[in-house]
N, C-alpha and C positions, 0 to 999 in steps of 0.2 A: 716119380720124376726125379732126375738127377738133381743133387743138392746144388750144384753149380749152375742150374738152369731156372729160370723164372718164366711164368705165363704172364704175357703183357697184352695190351690191346693197342694194335698199330691203327694210327688214323692218317691216311694219305689224302692230299688234296683231291677233291672231286671223286672220292670213292667212299665205300661204306667202310667202316671199321672192321678189323678181322683180329683173331687171337692168333698168337705167334709164341713159340717157346724160344727163348733166347738165352744164351750164355750170359752169367752174371759177370760180364766182364766190360770195362770201359770201351775197348776197341769194338765190341759187338754192339754196344749202344750207339757209337759214333757212326757205324756202317748203316744202321737203321735210319738216323736222321741226316746222314750225309755230310757230317763235319763235326766240329766241337760241339759238345752237349751243354745244354743249360737246363736247370732244375727250375719247373715253375709249379706254385701251389695249385692244386685243383680242389681239394677238400680235406676233411680230417682224415679220411681213409684212403687218399690216393693222391698221387703227383704225376706230373707230366715231365718228360725229357724231351726237348726239342734242339733244334740247330741254334746254337748261340748267335750266329751270324746270319740267320735266315732272312731277315728283311733287308739287311746291308747287301747280301748276295742276290737279292731280287728274287728269291724263291716263292713259287706261288703261293698265295695267301690260302689258308685252310679252314680253320674254325675260329670262332670268337668265344672268348672265355666269358665269365661273369663280370670280371673287372673291365670288360670291353676291349681288352687287349686282343689283337688277331694274331694267331700263331701262323707263321709263314713256314712253309715246307711240312715234311712228314714229321709226326711226333708220335710217342707212345706213352701210355699210362701203366703205372705199376703202383704197388703198395709198399709200405714199409713196416718193419717190425716194431716200431716205437724207438728203436735205439739207432736209427739211421741206416739200417741195412735194408736194401731193396729185397721185397719178397713178391710172390705170385698174386695176382688178382685172384680174389674169391669168385666162384660162379655167379654169385649175386652182384658183385661190382662189375663183372663182365657185362652182365644184362643191363646194369644201370647206366654204364657208360657207353655201351653200344648204342642203347636208346637215345642217350643225351647227344651223341655225335654221329647219329645214324644217317641224316641227311646233308650232303655236301651243301656248303654255303656259297653264295655270290655276294660280293660287296661293292658298294657304290664308290664313285670316286670321293664323295665327302668322307666316308668312313676310312678309305685308303689314306687320305690326305691328313685326317686327325692321327694317324699313326705316326706321322713324320713330325717330328719336334726339332725346332732349331733354337739355338742358344746363341746370343750376340753377347760377346765380350769386348767392350772398348778397347782396353789395354789392361796388361797386367805387369807389374814390375818384375816378378819372378815366378817360378813353379808354385811356391806356397800361395802367393796372391791369386794366381789363375784358378788353382784348386779351390780356395775360399770363394772366389766368385761364382764358382759352379755349384758351391754348396756342398763340396766333397771334403773340404777341411775347415774346422773351426779356427777362429781367429787366433786362439791361444794354443792351438797344436802347431807343432813344426814337424815336418818330415825327417825321419832318421836317414841319414846319408852314409 
């Protein structure tokens, strides 16, 4: 196999997973998921790339992960070399994750509604105060401007 390509497992909504050889390129990854890519932990030996805005864009819900998060839209699974570089899945990993994601899933309205989280912020004095209320900034931190 070409060193600039990796073997991944693609999982589309309402379909069984399939193996695909893709370019180790950000644009090729974006093409598979249909937009900006987001990394998601799957296990110690593999990870997922999905559409970062899948739920916001209303993409079809696909599969549920162990943390109960539901991936929206197409995603793919690959491995890494332990140094942050994406590599091909082994045959054993392909078998394992094909079996794990084999059956398309249906979701209830309650499961879908649990995915939507809202945060109400009464008021904020400035950007730092707003980020602090969201839990994104510690009180003693200031944004560098």
